[in-house]
N, CA, C and O atoms as a Tripos MOL2 file, in Angstrom:
@<TRIPOS>MOLECULE
protein
  272   271    68     0     0
PROTEIN
NO_CHARGES

@<TRIPOS>ATOM
      1 N          37.6770   35.7350   29.2640 N.3       1 MET1
      2 CA         38.4750   34.5860   28.9440 C.3       1 MET1
      3 C          37.7670   33.2870   29.2910 C.2       1 MET1
      4 O          37.8140   32.3540   28.4900 O.2       1 MET1
      5 N          37.1150   33.1750   30.4400 N.am      2 PRO2
      6 CA         36.4150   31.9170   30.7050 C.3       2 PRO2
      7 C          35.3520   31.6130   29.6550 C.2       2 PRO2
      8 O          35.1590   30.4580   29.2740 O.2       2 PRO2
      9 N          34.6680   32.6490   29.1920 N.am      3 GLY3
     10 CA         33.6620   32.4390   28.1510 C.3       3 GLY3
     11 C          34.2730   31.9440   26.8520 C.2       3 GLY3
     12 O          33.7250   31.0510   26.2060 O.2       3 GLY3
     13 N          35.4100   32.5200   26.4630 N.am      4 LEU4
     14 CA         36.0760   32.0560   25.2460 C.3       4 LEU4
     15 C          36.5600   30.6210   25.3800 C.2       4 LEU4
     16 O          36.4250   29.8250   24.4500 O.2       4 LEU4
     17 N          37.1190   30.2910   26.5330 N.am      5 LEU5
     18 CA         37.5970   28.9260   26.7280 C.3       5 LEU5
     19 C          36.4540   27.9170   26.7380 C.2       5 LEU5
     20 O          36.5900   26.8210   26.1950 O.2       5 LEU5
     21 N          35.3360   28.2770   27.3470 N.am      6 ARG6
     22 CA         34.2330   27.3290   27.4670 C.3       6 ARG6
     23 C          33.4330   27.2030   26.1850 C.2       6 ARG6
     24 O          33.0400   26.0960   25.8160 O.2       6 ARG6
     25 N          33.1800   28.3240   25.4870 N.am      7 PHE7
     26 CA         32.2550   28.2750   24.3630 C.3       7 PHE7
     27 C          32.9450   28.2590   23.0040 C.2       7 PHE7
     28 O          32.4390   27.6280   22.0750 O.2       7 PHE7
     29 N          34.0560   28.9180   22.8620 N.am      8 VAL8
     30 CA         34.7580   28.9280   21.5710 C.3       8 VAL8
     31 C          35.6880   27.7280   21.4580 C.2       8 VAL8
     32 O          35.6680   27.0180   20.4530 O.2       8 VAL8
     33 N          36.5060   27.4990   22.4900 N.am      9 ALA9
     34 CA         37.4440   26.3730   22.4540 C.3       9 ALA9
     35 C          36.8030   25.0840   22.9610 C.2       9 ALA9
     36 O          37.4090   24.0150   22.8870 O.2       9 ALA9
     37 N          35.5720   25.1840   23.4780 N.am     10 GLU10
     38 CA         34.7940   24.0370   23.9320 C.3      10 GLU10
     39 C          35.4690   23.2320   25.0370 C.2      10 GLU10
     40 O          35.4180   22.0020   25.0390 O.2      10 GLU10
     41 N          36.0960   23.9290   25.9710 N.am     11 TYR11
     42 CA         36.6110   23.2780   27.1740 C.3      11 TYR11
     43 C          35.4440   23.1030   28.1360 C.2      11 TYR11
     44 O          34.5520   23.9500   28.1820 O.2      11 TYR11
     45 N          35.4380   22.0310   28.8950 N.am     12 ALA12
     46 CA         34.4080   21.8370   29.9160 C.3      12 ALA12
     47 C          34.6560   22.8040   31.0680 C.2      12 ALA12
     48 O          35.7350   23.3900   31.1590 O.2      12 ALA12
     49 N          33.6800   22.9770   31.9380 N.am     13 GLY13
     50 CA         33.7710   23.9500   33.0170 C.3      13 GLY13
     51 C          34.8410   23.6510   34.0460 C.2      13 GLY13
     52 O          35.5020   24.5730   34.5220 O.2      13 GLY13
     53 N          35.0370   22.3720   34.4090 N.am     14 LEU14
     54 CA         35.9740   22.0350   35.4780 C.3      14 LEU14
     55 C          37.4200   22.3890   35.1480 C.2      14 LEU14
     56 O          38.0870   22.9960   35.9860 O.2      14 LEU14
     57 N          37.9440   22.0370   33.9620 N.am     15 PRO15
     58 CA         39.3360   22.4370   33.6870 C.3      15 PRO15
     59 C          39.5290   23.9510   33.6570 C.2      15 PRO15
     60 O          40.5850   24.4490   34.0460 O.2      15 PRO15
     61 N          38.5210   24.6800   33.2000 N.am     16 VAL16
     62 CA         38.6470   26.1360   33.1160 C.3      16 VAL16
     63 C          38.7000   26.7420   34.5100 C.2      16 VAL16
     64 O          39.6010   27.5240   34.8130 O.2      16 VAL16
     65 N          37.7410   26.3880   35.3610 N.am     17 PHE17
     66 CA         37.6440   27.0010   36.6790 C.3      17 PHE17
     67 C          38.4670   26.2740   37.7370 C.2      17 PHE17
     68 O          38.7790   26.8570   38.7760 O.2      17 PHE17
     69 N          38.8230   25.0220   37.4980 N.am     18 GLY18
     70 CA         39.5620   24.2560   38.4930 C.3      18 GLY18
     71 C          41.0630   24.2470   38.2880 C.2      18 GLY18
     72 O          41.8200   24.0550   39.2390 O.2      18 GLY18
     73 N          41.5050   24.4560   37.0390 N.am     19 ARG19
     74 CA         42.9420   24.3710   36.7710 C.3      19 ARG19
     75 C          43.4850   25.5790   36.0240 C.2      19 ARG19
     76 O          44.5110   26.1300   36.4220 O.2      19 ARG19
     77 N          42.8290   26.0030   34.9580 N.am     20 ILE20
     78 CA         43.3840   27.0450   34.0970 C.3      20 ILE20
     79 C          43.3610   28.4060   34.7910 C.2      20 ILE20
     80 O          44.3950   29.0680   34.8700 O.2      20 ILE20
     81 N          42.2100   28.8330   35.2920 N.am     21 LEU21
     82 CA         42.1350   30.1590   35.9150 C.3      21 LEU21
     83 C          42.9660   30.2720   37.1960 C.2      21 LEU21
     84 O          43.6350   31.2890   37.3780 O.2      21 LEU21
     85 N          42.9580   29.2720   38.1010 N.am     22 PRO22
     86 CA         43.8400   29.3980   39.2640 C.3      22 PRO22
     87 C          45.3220   29.4870   38.8840 C.2      22 PRO22
     88 O          46.0710   30.2480   39.4960 O.2      22 PRO22
     89 N          45.7420   28.7250   37.8910 N.am     23 ALA23
     90 CA         47.1330   28.7980   37.4450 C.3      23 ALA23
     91 C          47.4300   30.1560   36.8130 C.2      23 ALA23
     92 O          48.5160   30.7060   36.9950 O.2      23 ALA23
     93 N          46.4770   30.6850   36.0800 N.am     24 LEU24
     94 CA         46.6410   31.9920   35.4530 C.3      24 LEU24
     95 C          46.7910   33.0900   36.5020 C.2      24 LEU24
     96 O          47.6320   33.9770   36.3570 O.2      24 LEU24
     97 N          45.9830   33.0330   37.5500 N.am     25 VAL25
     98 CA         46.0710   34.0410   38.6140 C.3      25 VAL25
     99 C          47.4290   33.9570   39.3130 C.2      25 VAL25
    100 O          48.0540   34.9830   39.5820 O.2      25 VAL25
    101 N          47.8780   32.7560   39.6020 N.am     26 ARG26
    102 CA         49.1930   32.6040   40.2440 C.3      26 ARG26
    103 C          50.3040   33.1360   39.3580 C.2      26 ARG26
    104 O          51.1950   33.8440   39.8270 O.2      26 ARG26
    105 N          50.2530   32.7950   38.0730 N.am     27 MET27
    106 CA         51.2920   33.2390   37.1380 C.3      27 MET27
    107 C          51.3190   34.7510   37.0360 C.2      27 MET27
    108 O          52.3940   35.3520   37.0340 O.2      27 MET27
    109 N          50.1610   35.3730   36.9530 N.am     28 MET28
    110 CA         50.1330   36.8260   36.8100 C.3      28 MET28
    111 C          50.6260   37.5150   38.0780 C.2      28 MET28
    112 O          51.3480   38.5090   37.9950 O.2      28 MET28
    113 N          50.2530   37.0100   39.2430 N.am     29 CYS29
    114 CA         50.7160   37.6160   40.4990 C.3      29 CYS29
    115 C          52.2270   37.4550   40.6650 C.2      29 CYS29
    116 O          52.9320   38.4220   40.9540 O.2      29 CYS29
    117 N          52.7150   36.2350   40.4810 N.am     30 LEU30
    118 CA         54.1480   35.9950   40.6630 C.3      30 LEU30
    119 C          54.9890   36.7660   39.6580 C.2      30 LEU30
    120 O          56.0110   37.3480   40.0200 O.2      30 LEU30
    121 N          54.5700   36.7740   38.4090 N.am     31 SER31
    122 CA         55.3730   37.4730   37.4010 C.3      31 SER31
    123 C          55.3140   38.9850   37.5910 C.2      31 SER31
    124 O          56.3000   39.6730   37.3280 O.2      31 SER31
    125 N          54.1790   39.5170   38.0410 N.am     32 THR32
    126 CA         54.0990   40.9550   38.3030 C.3      32 THR32
    127 C          55.0370   41.3480   39.4350 C.2      32 THR32
    128 O          55.7610   42.3380   39.3260 O.2      32 THR32
    129 N          55.0290   40.5790   40.5250 N.am     33 PHE33
    130 CA         55.9350   40.8750   41.6350 C.3      33 PHE33
    131 C          57.3950   40.7140   41.2190 C.2      33 PHE33
    132 O          58.2490   41.4900   41.6470 O.2      33 PHE33
    133 N          57.6880   39.7120   40.3850 N.am     34 TYR34
    134 CA         59.0610   39.4920   39.9440 C.3      34 TYR34
    135 C          59.5460   40.6590   39.0870 C.2      34 TYR34
    136 O          60.6540   41.1570   39.2870 O.2      34 TYR34
    137 N          58.7230   41.0970   38.1340 N.am     35 TYR35
    138 CA         59.1320   42.2110   37.2800 C.3      35 TYR35
    139 C          59.2340   43.5160   38.0750 C.2      35 TYR35
    140 O          60.0940   44.3480   37.7830 O.2      35 TYR35
    141 N          58.3780   43.7020   39.0630 N.am     36 ALA36
    142 CA         58.4870   44.8870   39.9190 C.3      36 ALA36
    143 C          59.7930   44.8500   40.7120 C.2      36 ALA36
    144 O          60.4530   45.8760   40.8760 O.2      36 ALA36
    145 N          60.1630   43.6670   41.2000 N.am     37 PHE37
    146 CA         61.4340   43.5270   41.9140 C.3      37 PHE37
    147 C          62.6050   43.8350   40.9910 C.2      37 PHE37
    148 O          63.5440   44.5200   41.3940 O.2      37 PHE37
    149 N          62.5620   43.3380   39.7580 N.am     38 LEU38
    150 CA         63.6390   43.6310   38.8120 C.3      38 LEU38
    151 C          63.7290   45.1290   38.5180 C.2      38 LEU38
    152 O          64.8280   45.6710   38.4020 O.2      38 LEU38
    153 N          62.5910   45.7950   38.4000 N.am     39 ALA39
    154 CA         62.6060   47.2390   38.1630 C.3      39 ALA39
    155 C          63.1730   47.9720   39.3760 C.2      39 ALA39
    156 O          63.9490   48.9160   39.2300 O.2      39 ALA39
    157 N          62.7860   47.5360   40.5640 N.am     40 TYR40
    158 CA         63.3230   48.1540   41.7830 C.3      40 TYR40
    159 C          64.8300   47.9730   41.8530 C.2      40 TYR40
    160 O          65.5550   48.9130   42.1780 O.2      40 TYR40
    161 N          65.3050   46.7710   41.5500 N.am     41 ARG41
    162 CA         66.7360   46.4970   41.6010 C.3      41 ARG41
    163 C          67.4920   47.3050   40.5420 C.2      41 ARG41
    164 O          68.5760   47.8220   40.8120 O.2      41 ARG41
    165 N          66.9230   47.4110   39.3450 N.am     42 ALA42
    166 CA         67.5740   48.2040   38.2970 C.3      42 ALA42
    167 C          67.6380   49.6750   38.6960 C.2      42 ALA42
    168 O          68.6350   50.3480   38.4330 O.2      42 ALA42
    169 N          66.5800   50.1740   39.3300 N.am     43 GLY43
    170 CA         66.5940   51.5600   39.7890 C.3      43 GLY43
    171 C          67.6050   51.7870   40.8930 C.2      43 GLY43
    172 O          68.2660   52.8240   40.9360 O.2      43 GLY43
    173 N          67.7260   50.8130   41.7870 N.am     44 ALA44
    174 CA         68.6970   50.9480   42.8810 C.3      44 ALA44
    175 C          70.1270   50.9010   42.3580 C.2      44 ALA44
    176 O          70.9910   51.6260   42.8520 O.2      44 ALA44
    177 N          70.3800   50.0580   41.3670 N.am     45 GLU45
    178 CA         71.7390   49.9410   40.8170 C.3      45 GLU45
    179 C          72.1520   51.1750   40.0370 C.2      45 GLU45
    180 O          73.3190   51.5670   40.0640 O.2      45 GLU45
    181 N          71.2020   51.7920   39.3380 N.am     46 THR46
    182 CA         71.5370   52.9450   38.5040 C.3      46 THR46
    183 C          71.3110   54.2680   39.2040 C.2      46 THR46
    184 O          71.7430   55.3090   38.7100 O.2      46 THR46
    185 N          70.6360   54.2460   40.3570 N.am     47 GLY47
    186 CA         70.3600   55.4740   41.0720 C.3      47 GLY47
    187 C          69.2010   56.2760   40.4900 C.2      47 GLY47
    188 O          69.0340   57.4500   40.8190 O.2      47 GLY47
    189 N          68.4120   55.6620   39.6420 N.am     48 ARG48
    190 CA         67.2820   56.3500   39.0190 C.3      48 ARG48
    191 C          65.9950   56.0330   39.7700 C.2      48 ARG48
    192 O          65.8520   54.9630   40.3610 O.2      48 ARG48
    193 N          65.0700   56.9730   39.7360 N.am     49 THR49
    194 CA         63.7730   56.7600   40.3850 C.3      49 THR49
    195 C          62.6350   56.6280   39.3790 C.2      49 THR49
    196 O          61.4770   56.4760   39.7680 O.2      49 THR49
    197 N          62.9590   56.6850   38.0780 N.am     50 ASP50
    198 CA         61.9110   56.6120   37.0610 C.3      50 ASP50
    199 C          61.9050   55.2770   36.3210 C.2      50 ASP50
    200 O          61.5200   55.2230   35.1530 O.2      50 ASP50
    201 N          62.3170   54.2210   36.9720 N.am     51 VAL51
    202 CA         62.3330   52.8900   36.3640 C.3      51 VAL51
    203 C          60.9850   52.2340   36.6390 C.2      51 VAL51
    204 O          60.4630   52.3150   37.7510 O.2      51 VAL51
    205 N          60.4340   51.5940   35.6360 N.am     52 GLY52
    206 CA         59.1450   50.9270   35.7960 C.3      52 GLY52
    207 C          59.1570   49.5310   35.2020 C.2      52 GLY52
    208 O          60.0790   49.1570   34.4770 O.2      52 GLY52
    209 N          58.1320   48.7740   35.5160 N.am     53 ALA53
    210 CA         57.9950   47.4210   34.9990 C.3      53 ALA53
    211 C          56.7540   47.3490   34.1230 C.2      53 ALA53
    212 O          55.7420   47.9840   34.4170 O.2      53 ALA53
    213 N          56.8310   46.5890   33.0680 N.am     54 LEU54
    214 CA         55.6670   46.4000   32.2080 C.3      54 LEU54
    215 C          54.6900   45.4470   32.8770 C.2      54 LEU54
    216 O          55.1070   44.4970   33.5390 O.2      54 LEU54
    217 N          53.3940   45.6900   32.7110 N.am     55 PRO55
    218 CA         52.4130   44.7720   33.2950 C.3      55 PRO55
    219 C          52.4060   43.4340   32.5550 C.2      55 PRO55
    220 O          52.8060   43.3420   31.3950 O.2      55 PRO55
    221 N          51.9500   42.4230   33.2440 N.am     56 VAL56
    222 CA         51.8870   41.0790   32.6830 C.3      56 VAL56
    223 C          50.4650   40.8290   32.2220 C.2      56 VAL56
    224 O          49.5120   41.1910   32.9120 O.2      56 VAL56
    225 N          50.3180   40.2160   31.0680 N.am     57 GLY57
    226 CA         48.9860   39.9240   30.5510 C.3      57 GLY57
    227 C          48.8630   38.4960   30.0580 C.2      57 GLY57
    228 O          49.7750   37.6830   30.2090 O.2      57 GLY57
    229 N          47.7380   38.2160   29.4780 N.am     58 VAL58
    230 CA         47.4310   36.8730   28.9930 C.3      58 VAL58
    231 C          47.5770   36.8500   27.4840 C.2      58 VAL58
    232 O          47.1090   37.7540   26.7930 O.2      58 VAL58
    233 N          48.2220   35.8220   26.9790 N.am     59 SER59
    234 CA         48.2970   35.6000   25.5440 C.3      59 SER59
    235 C          47.2620   34.5250   25.2080 C.2      59 SER59
    236 O          47.5330   33.3300   25.3290 O.2      59 SER59
    237 N          46.1050   34.9540   24.7960 N.am     60 LEU60
    238 CA         44.9840   34.0360   24.6080 C.3      60 LEU60
    239 C          45.2300   32.9830   23.5260 C.2      60 LEU60
    240 O          44.7700   31.8560   23.7070 O.2      60 LEU60
    241 N          45.9140   33.2580   22.4260 N.am     61 PRO61
    242 CA         46.1410   32.1830   21.4550 C.3      61 PRO61
    243 C          46.8790   30.9820   22.0300 C.2      61 PRO61
    244 O          46.6540   29.8540   21.5900 O.2      61 PRO61
    245 N          47.7540   31.2040   23.0040 N.am     62 HIS62
    246 CA         48.4610   30.0750   23.6210 C.3      62 HIS62
    247 C          47.5260   29.2200   24.4570 C.2      62 HIS62
    248 O          47.7840   28.0320   24.6480 O.2      62 HIS62
    249 N          46.4520   29.7980   24.9540 N.am     63 MET63
    250 CA         45.4910   29.0170   25.7290 C.3      63 MET63
    251 C          44.7810   27.9990   24.8460 C.2      63 MET63
    252 O          44.4240   26.9180   25.3140 O.2      63 MET63
    253 N          44.5730   28.3330   23.5710 N.am     64 PHE64
    254 CA         43.8560   27.4280   22.6770 C.3      64 PHE64
    255 C          44.7630   26.3430   22.1010 C.2      64 PHE64
    256 O          44.2710   25.2910   21.6930 O.2      64 PHE64
    257 N          46.0610   26.5720   22.0590 N.am     65 SER65
    258 CA         46.9540   25.6140   21.4120 C.3      65 SER65
    259 C          47.5620   24.6090   22.3630 C.2      65 SER65
    260 O          48.3320   23.7550   21.9240 O.2      65 SER65
    261 N          47.2500   24.6710   23.6560 N.am     66 SER66
    262 CA         47.8440   23.7310   24.5920 C.3      66 SER66
    263 C          47.1850   22.3610   24.4710 C.2      66 SER66
    264 O          45.9710   22.2710   24.2910 O.2      66 SER66
    265 N          47.9750   21.2970   24.5700 N.am     67 PRO67
    266 CA         47.3880   19.9570   24.4680 C.3      67 PRO67
    267 C          46.5570   19.6330   25.7060 C.2      67 PRO67
    268 O          46.8710   20.0770   26.8110 O.2      67 PRO67
    269 N          45.5090   18.8660   25.5110 N.am     68 SER68
    270 CA         44.6540   18.5170   26.6490 C.3      68 SER68
    271 C          44.7620   17.0600   27.0190 C.2      68 SER68
    272 O          44.1040   16.6100   27.9570 O.2      68 SER68
@<TRIPOS>BOND
     1     1     2 1
     2     2     3 1
     3     3     4 2
     4     3     5 am
     5     5     6 1
     6     6     7 1
     7     7     8 2
     8     7     9 am
     9     9    10 1
    10    10    11 1
    11    11    12 2
    12    11    13 am
    13    13    14 1
    14    14    15 1
    15    15    16 2
    16    15    17 am
    17    17    18 1
    18    18    19 1
    19    19    20 2
    20    19    21 am
    21    21    22 1
    22    22    23 1
    23    23    24 2
    24    23    25 am
    25    25    26 1
    26    26    27 1
    27    27    28 2
    28    27    29 am
    29    29    30 1
    30    30    31 1
    31    31    32 2
    32    31    33 am
    33    33    34 1
    34    34    35 1
    35    35    36 2
    36    35    37 am
    37    37    38 1
    38    38    39 1
    39    39    40 2
    40    39    41 am
    41    41    42 1
    42    42    43 1
    43    43    44 2
    44    43    45 am
    45    45    46 1
    46    46    47 1
    47    47    48 2
    48    47    49 am
    49    49    50 1
    50    50    51 1
    51    51    52 2
    52    51    53 am
    53    53    54 1
    54    54    55 1
    55    55    56 2
    56    55    57 am
    57    57    58 1
    58    58    59 1
    59    59    60 2
    60    59    61 am
    61    61    62 1
    62    62    63 1
    63    63    64 2
    64    63    65 am
    65    65    66 1
    66    66    67 1
    67    67    68 2
    68    67    69 am
    69    69    70 1
    70    70    71 1
    71    71    72 2
    72    71    73 am
    73    73    74 1
    74    74    75 1
    75    75    76 2
    76    75    77 am
    77    77    78 1
    78    78    79 1
    79    79    80 2
    80    79    81 am
    81    81    82 1
    82    82    83 1
    83    83    84 2
    84    83    85 am
    85    85    86 1
    86    86    87 1
    87    87    88 2
    88    87    89 am
    89    89    90 1
    90    90    91 1
    91    91    92 2
    92    91    93 am
    93    93    94 1
    94    94    95 1
    95    95    96 2
    96    95    97 am
    97    97    98 1
    98    98    99 1
    99    99   100 2
   100    99   101 am
   101   101   102 1
   102   102   103 1
   103   103   104 2
   104   103   105 am
   105   105   106 1
   106   106   107 1
   107   107   108 2
   108   107   109 am
   109   109   110 1
   110   110   111 1
   111   111   112 2
   112   111   113 am
   113   113   114 1
   114   114   115 1
   115   115   116 2
   116   115   117 am
   117   117   118 1
   118   118   119 1
   119   119   120 2
   120   119   121 am
   121   121   122 1
   122   122   123 1
   123   123   124 2
   124   123   125 am
   125   125   126 1
   126   126   127 1
   127   127   128 2
   128   127   129 am
   129   129   130 1
   130   130   131 1
   131   131   132 2
   132   131   133 am
   133   133   134 1
   134   134   135 1
   135   135   136 2
   136   135   137 am
   137   137   138 1
   138   138   139 1
   139   139   140 2
   140   139   141 am
   141   141   142 1
   142   142   143 1
   143   143   144 2
   144   143   145 am
   145   145   146 1
   146   146   147 1
   147   147   148 2
   148   147   149 am
   149   149   150 1
   150   150   151 1
   151   151   152 2
   152   151   153 am
   153   153   154 1
   154   154   155 1
   155   155   156 2
   156   155   157 am
   157   157   158 1
   158   158   159 1
   159   159   160 2
   160   159   161 am
   161   161   162 1
   162   162   163 1
   163   163   164 2
   164   163   165 am
   165   165   166 1
   166   166   167 1
   167   167   168 2
   168   167   169 am
   169   169   170 1
   170   170   171 1
   171   171   172 2
   172   171   173 am
   173   173   174 1
   174   174   175 1
   175   175   176 2
   176   175   177 am
   177   177   178 1
   178   178   179 1
   179   179   180 2
   180   179   181 am
   181   181   182 1
   182   182   183 1
   183   183   184 2
   184   183   185 am
   185   185   186 1
   186   186   187 1
   187   187   188 2
   188   187   189 am
   189   189   190 1
   190   190   191 1
   191   191   192 2
   192   191   193 am
   193   193   194 1
   194   194   195 1
   195   195   196 2
   196   195   197 am
   197   197   198 1
   198   198   199 1
   199   199   200 2
   200   199   201 am
   201   201   202 1
   202   202   203 1
   203   203   204 2
   204   203   205 am
   205   205   206 1
   206   206   207 1
   207   207   208 2
   208   207   209 am
   209   209   210 1
   210   210   211 1
   211   211   212 2
   212   211   213 am
   213   213   214 1
   214   214   215 1
   215   215   216 2
   216   215   217 am
   217   217   218 1
   218   218   219 1
   219   219   220 2
   220   219   221 am
   221   221   222 1
   222   222   223 1
   223   223   224 2
   224   223   225 am
   225   225   226 1
   226   226   227 1
   227   227   228 2
   228   227   229 am
   229   229   230 1
   230   230   231 1
   231   231   232 2
   232   231   233 am
   233   233   234 1
   234   234   235 1
   235   235   236 2
   236   235   237 am
   237   237   238 1
   238   238   239 1
   239   239   240 2
   240   239   241 am
   241   241   242 1
   242   242   243 1
   243   243   244 2
   244   243   245 am
   245   245   246 1
   246   246   247 1
   247   247   248 2
   248   247   249 am
   249   249   250 1
   250   250   251 1
   251   251   252 2
   252   251   253 am
   253   253   254 1
   254   254   255 1
   255   255   256 2
   256   255   257 am
   257   257   258 1
   258   258   259 1
   259   259   260 2
   260   259   261 am
   261   261   262 1
   262   262   263 1
   263   263   264 2
   264   263   265 am
   265   265   266 1
   266   266   267 1
   267   267   268 2
   268   267   269 am
   269   269   270 1
   270   270   271 1
   271   271   272 2
@<TRIPOS>SUBSTRUCTURE
     1 MET1         2 RESIDUE 1 A MET
     2 PRO2         6 RESIDUE 1 A PRO
     3 GLY3        10 RESIDUE 1 A GLY
     4 LEU4        14 RESIDUE 1 A LEU
     5 LEU5        18 RESIDUE 1 A LEU
     6 ARG6        22 RESIDUE 1 A ARG
     7 PHE7        26 RESIDUE 1 A PHE
     8 VAL8        30 RESIDUE 1 A VAL
     9 ALA9        34 RESIDUE 1 A ALA
    10 GLU10       38 RESIDUE 1 A GLU
    11 TYR11       42 RESIDUE 1 A TYR
    12 ALA12       46 RESIDUE 1 A ALA
    13 GLY13       50 RESIDUE 1 A GLY
    14 LEU14       54 RESIDUE 1 A LEU
    15 PRO15       58 RESIDUE 1 A PRO
    16 VAL16       62 RESIDUE 1 A VAL
    17 PHE17       66 RESIDUE 1 A PHE
    18 GLY18       70 RESIDUE 1 A GLY
    19 ARG19       74 RESIDUE 1 A ARG
    20 ILE20       78 RESIDUE 1 A ILE
    21 LEU21       82 RESIDUE 1 A LEU
    22 PRO22       86 RESIDUE 1 A PRO
    23 ALA23       90 RESIDUE 1 A ALA
    24 LEU24       94 RESIDUE 1 A LEU
    25 VAL25       98 RESIDUE 1 A VAL
    26 ARG26      102 RESIDUE 1 A ARG
    27 MET27      106 RESIDUE 1 A MET
    28 MET28      110 RESIDUE 1 A MET
    29 CYS29      114 RESIDUE 1 A CYS
    30 LEU30      118 RESIDUE 1 A LEU
    31 SER31      122 RESIDUE 1 A SER
    32 THR32      126 RESIDUE 1 A THR
    33 PHE33      130 RESIDUE 1 A PHE
    34 TYR34      134 RESIDUE 1 A TYR
    35 TYR35      138 RESIDUE 1 A TYR
    36 ALA36      142 RESIDUE 1 A ALA
    37 PHE37      146 RESIDUE 1 A PHE
    38 LEU38      150 RESIDUE 1 A LEU
    39 ALA39      154 RESIDUE 1 A ALA
    40 TYR40      158 RESIDUE 1 A TYR
    41 ARG41      162 RESIDUE 1 A ARG
    42 ALA42      166 RESIDUE 1 A ALA
    43 GLY43      170 RESIDUE 1 A GLY
    44 ALA44      174 RESIDUE 1 A ALA
    45 GLU45      178 RESIDUE 1 A GLU
    46 THR46      182 RESIDUE 1 A THR
    47 GLY47      186 RESIDUE 1 A GLY
    48 ARG48      190 RESIDUE 1 A ARG
    49 THR49      194 RESIDUE 1 A THR
    50 ASP50      198 RESIDUE 1 A ASP
    51 VAL51      202 RESIDUE 1 A VAL
    52 GLY52      206 RESIDUE 1 A GLY
    53 ALA53      210 RESIDUE 1 A ALA
    54 LEU54      214 RESIDUE 1 A LEU
    55 PRO55      218 RESIDUE 1 A PRO
    56 VAL56      222 RESIDUE 1 A VAL
    57 GLY57      226 RESIDUE 1 A GLY
    58 VAL58      230 RESIDUE 1 A VAL
    59 SER59      234 RESIDUE 1 A SER
    60 LEU60      238 RESIDUE 1 A LEU
    61 PRO61      242 RESIDUE 1 A PRO
    62 HIS62      246 RESIDUE 1 A HIS
    63 MET63      250 RESIDUE 1 A MET
    64 PHE64      254 RESIDUE 1 A PHE
    65 SER65      258 RESIDUE 1 A SER
    66 SER66      262 RESIDUE 1 A SER
    67 PRO67      266 RESIDUE 1 A PRO
    68 SER68      270 RESIDUE 1 A SER
């Protein structure tokens, strides 16, 4: 992703490594923990042990369409 942002979308290095990637890491960690908590809560409410959460990923087209 950093390569695509820097060379295809022509973003300079500082916004990619100073703002975009740190925000992306925070978003992925927080949303993963949140969805895991929701799955745990749904399993506790229904009494099931086979409840899971979908992993969180990056939607790369949205990275290119954001205003700078």
